PAGUMAR-245820 format. One record per residue (C-alpha): residue number from 1; x, y, z. Coordinates in pm, 1 decimal, decimal comma, m for minus. Each point is the difference from the previous one (the first is absolute). Layout:
BEGIN
PT  nr        u        v        w
PT NUM        X        Y        Z
...
***
This chain:
BEGIN
PT  nr        u        v        w
PT   1  11820,4   7491,0  10483,9
PT   2   m329,4     59,8    181,6
PT   3     60,1   m299,4    225,9
PT   4    335,3    143,0    106,5
PT   5   m115,7    360,5     40,0
PT   6   m331,9    m51,2    181,8
PT   7     53,1   m337,5    165,1
PT   8     75,7    m52,2    368,5
PT   9    327,9   m106,0    152,6
PT  10    366,5     49,2    m77,7
PT  11    128,4     38,0   m353,0
PT  12    138,0   m354,0      7,0
PT  13   m333,9   m142,2    112,3
PT  14   m188,6    194,5   m266,8
PT  15    240,7   m108,3   m273,8
PT  16    m40,1   m359,9    109,4
PT  17   m380,8     32,8     m2,2
PT  18      5,3    158,9   m346,0
PT  19    222,8   m275,6   m134,6
PT  20   m229,7   m264,4    146,0
PT  21   m316,6    161,9   m134,3
PT  22    115,9    116,9   m343,7
PT  23    313,2   m206,9    m66,1
PT  24    196,0    321,5    m47,2
PT  25    324,6    105,7    159,4
PT  26    124,5    354,2     49,6
PT  27    263,9    m39,9   m270,6
PT  28   m272,6   m105,2   m245,4
PT  29   m189,1    328,5     16,0
PT  30    243,3    265,1    129,5
PT  31    293,4    138,2   m192,9
PT  32    331,6      3,9    179,8
PT  33    336,2    168,7    m30,1
PT  34    345,3    m36,5    142,9
PT  35    m82,1    258,6    266,8
PT  36   m355,9    m89,1    108,4
PT  37   m135,8   m352,1     40,6
PT  38   m353,9   m110,2    m78,7
PT  39    m83,5    m26,0    369,6
PT  40    131,9    349,4     70,1
PT  41   m200,7    144,9   m288,9
PT  42   m315,3   m164,3    129,5
PT  43     69,9    123,0    351,7
PT  44     46,0    358,4   m122,9
PT  45   m315,9    m14,4   m210,3
PT  46   m209,9   m151,4    277,6
PT  47    122,9    257,3    252,8
PT  48    m71,9    288,7   m236,7
PT  49   m345,6   m136,4    m77,3
PT  50    m91,7    m19,7    368,4
PT  51    131,2    352,5     60,0
PT  52   m220,1    129,2   m282,7
PT  53   m304,7   m168,3    151,2
PT  54     85,1    148,5    339,3
PT  55     15,6    346,8   m155,6
PT  56   m347,0    m50,5   m146,1
PT  57   m145,1   m100,6    337,7
PT  58    159,0    300,7    170,7
PT  59   m146,8    226,7   m268,1
PT  60   m351,5   m143,4     46,9
PT  61      5,5     27,8    381,9
PT  62    198,0    317,3     83,9
PT  63   m193,7     80,6    318,8
PT  64     25,9   m353,2    133,4
PT  65    372,5     10,2    m77,6
PT  66     35,5    329,5    187,9
PT  67   m190,1   m131,1    302,6
PT  68    162,8   m343,5     28,4
PT  69    346,9    113,8   m101,4
PT  70    207,4   m145,1   m285,8
PT  71    135,6   m304,5    185,2
PT  72   m337,6   m125,3    126,7
PT  73   m179,7     77,6   m326,1
PT  74    268,9   m174,2   m205,5
PT  75    m20,1   m308,0    222,6
PT  76   m372,5    m34,5    m71,3
PT  77     48,9     83,0   m369,1
PT  78    269,7   m265,9    m45,6
PT  79   m213,0   m259,2    177,5
PT  80   m294,0     94,0   m224,3
PT  81    207,4    m46,6   m314,9
PT  82    113,1   m341,5    120,1
PT  83   m347,0   m121,6     99,7
PT  84   m184,3    156,6   m292,6
PT  85    243,9     56,3   m287,6
PT  86   m129,5    213,8   m287,2
PT  87   m200,2   m187,5   m258,9
PT  88   m115,9    288,7   m218,5
PT  89    165,8    169,7   m295,8
PT  90    m65,9    343,4    152,1
PT  91    151,2    142,4    316,5
PT  92   m332,8    169,3     74,5
PT  93   m129,3   m335,1    126,9
PT  94    300,1    m56,4    227,0
PT  95   m137,8    169,9    311,1
PT  96   m362,7   m112,1    m35,7
PT  97     28,7   m280,6    257,5
PT  98    233,5    176,8    242,3
PT  99   m276,4    121,9    238,4
PT 100   m141,8   m353,1     21,0
PT 101    351,1   m134,1     61,1
PT 102     46,7    238,8    294,2
PT 103   m335,2   m109,8    144,3
PT 104     83,9   m369,4    m43,2
PT 105    336,3     31,8    174,7
PT 106   m132,7    163,4    316,3
PT 107     76,5   m190,8    322,6
PT 108   m287,1   m225,3    105,2
PT 109    m12,7    104,9    365,3
PT 110     66,8    354,5    118,7
PT 111   m174,0    232,3    240,5
PT 112   m279,8    229,5   m107,3
PT 113    223,6    307,4    m17,8
PT 114    265,8   m198,5   m186,7
PT 115   m256,6   m132,4   m243,0
PT 116   m118,4    353,1    m79,9
PT 117    356,3    110,7    m61,4
PT 118     54,3   m291,3   m238,4
PT 119   m320,2     87,9   m187,6
PT 120    129,1    349,7    m74,9
PT 121    264,4    m94,0   m262,5
PT 122   m251,6   m229,5   m169,2
PT 123   m249,4    284,7    m36,5
PT 124    277,1    235,4   m112,7
PT 125    101,3   m247,7   m269,1
PT 126   m361,9    m42,6   m112,5
PT 127    m42,7    375,4    m26,9
PT 128    322,8     58,8   m190,5
PT 129    m68,2   m287,4   m240,0
PT 130   m347,3    142,1    m65,1
PT 131    155,4    338,7    m76,6
PT 132    230,3   m162,0   m254,8
PT 133   m298,9   m170,8   m161,0
PT 134   m200,8    324,0    m13,8
PT 135    282,6    182,0   m176,6
PT 136     37,8   m280,3   m255,4
PT 137   m363,8    m88,3    m62,7
PT 138   m216,1    157,5   m272,7
PT 139   m154,7    322,6    121,7
PT 140   m247,5    262,4   m113,3
PT 141    243,8    254,1   m143,1
PT 142    m48,6    m93,3   m364,6
PT 143   m374,0    m55,4     16,9
PT 144   m132,1    220,4    277,0
PT 145   m376,4     m8,3    m23,7
PT 146   m181,1    312,8    104,5
PT 147   m358,3     m1,5    125,1
PT 148   m230,5    m50,3   m297,7
PT 149   m264,5    256,2    m83,6
PT 150   m280,4      1,9    251,1
PT 151    207,0   m182,7    258,5
PT 152   m121,9    198,7    303,2
PT 153   m357,4   m119,0    m55,7
PT 154    116,2   m349,8    m87,1
PT 155    225,3     m6,7    300,7
PT 156   m279,5    102,0    230,5
PT 157   m219,9   m268,8   m150,0
PT 158    273,6   m257,6     37,7
PT 159     16,7    m61,9   m375,4
PT 160    355,9    112,4    m73,5
PT 161    246,1   m281,5    m67,0
PT 162    324,1     11,9    199,0
PT 163    305,5   m222,3      5,1
PT 164    308,3    m26,5    218,3
PT 165    328,2     93,0   m164,4
PT 166    204,5   m301,8   m113,6
PT 167    288,0    123,9    215,2
PT 168   m210,5     25,5    317,7
PT 169    130,1   m204,3    292,4
PT 170   m200,6    m41,8    321,4
PT 171    180,6   m117,7    312,7
PT 172   m109,2    m97,0    348,2
PT 173    290,5     54,7    236,4
PT 174     72,6    m48,5    368,3
PT 175    175,3    336,9     27,1
PT 176    m63,8    354,1   m129,5
PT 177    306,1     25,2   m223,8
PT 178    m39,2    302,8   m226,1
PT 179    171,6    255,5    223,5
PT 180    256,2   m255,5    120,0
PT 181    108,1    m92,4   m352,8
PT 182      2,7    363,0   m112,7
PT 183    235,3     86,8    286,1
PT 184    231,2   m290,4    m80,6
PT 185      3,1     96,9   m367,7
PT 186    102,3    354,7     92,5
PT 187    261,1   m112,7    250,8
PT 188   m193,8    145,7    293,4
PT 189    m44,7   m155,7    342,3
PT 190   m345,7   m132,7     76,6
PT 191   m135,1   m206,1    286,6
PT 192   m102,7   m355,2    m82,3
PT 193   m378,2     10,4    m51,0
PT 194   m215,0   m189,1    250,0
PT 195   m180,9   m311,6   m125,1
PT 196   m330,1    144,8   m122,4
PT 197   m210,5   m150,3   m279,7
PT 198     24,6    209,5   m315,3
PT 199   m149,4     m4,4   m350,5
PT 200    197,8    164,8   m277,9
PT 201    m79,0     86,5   m360,2
PT 202    292,4     40,4   m239,8
PT 203    m37,7    139,5   m348,5
PT 204    159,2    225,0   m258,3
PT 205    m97,8    334,0   m149,0
PT 206    209,7    174,6   m265,6
PT 207    273,3   m263,0     52,7
PT 208     29,3     85,4    370,3
PT 209    m85,1   m236,5    284,9
PT 210   m306,7     82,7    209,2
PT 211    m58,3   m164,0    337,1
PT 212   m238,0     52,4    290,2
PT 213   m159,6   m185,0    287,7
PT 214   m365,8    m62,9    m72,6
PT 215   m311,4   m108,7    188,7
PT 216   m152,1   m346,2    m19,9
PT 217   m290,4    113,6   m218,8
PT 218    239,8    170,2   m241,2
PT 219    207,7   m317,7    m18,1
PT 220   m311,8   m207,7    m67,2
PT 221   m125,1    240,0   m266,7
PT 222    331,7     m5,4   m188,8
PT 223      6,9   m379,6     23,7
PT 224   m347,2     m5,6   m155,7
PT 225    126,3    206,2   m293,6
PT 226    266,1   m241,1   m125,0
PT 227   m213,2    m42,1   m312,1
PT 228   m218,7    270,0   m162,5
PT 229   m288,9     35,1    243,0
PT 230   m285,2    242,3     46,7
PT 231     14,9    226,5    301,7
PT 232   m316,7   m155,5    140,6
PT 233    129,3   m358,4    m26,7
PT 234    340,2     86,8    146,7
PT 235   m168,5    185,1    285,4
PT 236   m227,6   m295,7     70,6
PT 237    297,2   m236,1     11,6
PT 238    191,0    232,2    231,5
PT 239   m304,2     28,1    229,1
PT 240    m29,3   m378,4     13,6
PT 241    372,1    m37,0     78,1
PT 242      0,5    259,9    277,7
PT 243   m350,6    m38,2    141,5
PT 244    m73,6    371,1    m43,3
PT 245   m344,3    125,6   m109,1
PT 246      5,0     32,7   m382,1
PT 247   m162,3    343,9     m3,1
PT 248    245,0    144,7    250,3
PT 249    295,1   m158,4   m178,0
PT 250   m115,9    127,8   m340,3
PT 251     20,1    358,7    127,2
PT 252    352,8    m56,5    138,0
PT 253    117,2   m158,0   m323,8
PT 254   m148,2    278,4   m212,2
PT 255    203,1    256,9    192,5
PT 256    317,6   m211,5     m6,2
PT 257      9,9   m116,9   m364,2
PT 258    161,5    328,2   m123,8
PT 259    288,9    m67,0    240,2
PT 260     45,2   m353,2   m135,0
PT 261     m5,7    134,2   m354,8
PT 262    257,0    266,4     81,5
PT 263    232,4   m253,2    164,3
PT 264     m2,9   m220,1   m308,6
PT 265   m167,4   m290,6    183,4
PT 266   m323,5     16,5   m196,2
PT 267   m116,9    105,0   m344,0
PT 268   m325,6     28,7   m190,7
PT 269    m44,3   m301,0   m223,2
PT 270   m137,3     54,5   m351,8
PT 271   m360,6   m107,3    m31,9
PT 272    m78,7   m268,5   m255,2
***
């Protein structure tokens, strides 16, 4: 059944391949009736299966669908399902490789302006897939950790342990997409953003998505907090990554950490 549903080619070619590989014919595995033949049943099932997968891809990339239009989006989605048929038991994994597929299918030689335009849907897909992951990943709602007693002094001394939320996603993009995607989601018109390097943090607080463009040092600090890490160590790693003076960066981070906590990107880790 899987060979017929997810394989490439016409139904006849897929049935022939399945028979060659598994020594099974359609009439061996599919019930028939006087009204509907085995081949017709398989054709109906395969068509319905593909339509269900298409619905899932549209649901995961609503802004990309709105920007490309249904016909163009569906053309890429169908090609994706043919090239990379689903191999997971859960539909959540279906769209994981779609951004990479869009990047891999870009034309090899286009002008600079054309290349930038082709990069936009790839970044849109990466952003929307990350949003799906954030909403599905474990968050901090059930185990929100508040600053432990004496944290202000510990924080100033760099002793407090912090950790990035498990649902945090950090993206480096070629376009500033937050306003553009918000407008598409609301059905509003919005100019295509110019190609400008952008860093984005995505997280969740109280089951709601939080997203903002962040600076390089903020990005580096959050990256350094993937595991429980002291403020001083995370700051040192961020300073090394960005080339900023550690003392100056420590002051910036101290002022910014409450924002990261409020956005659900960061939490205090329990001390051992």
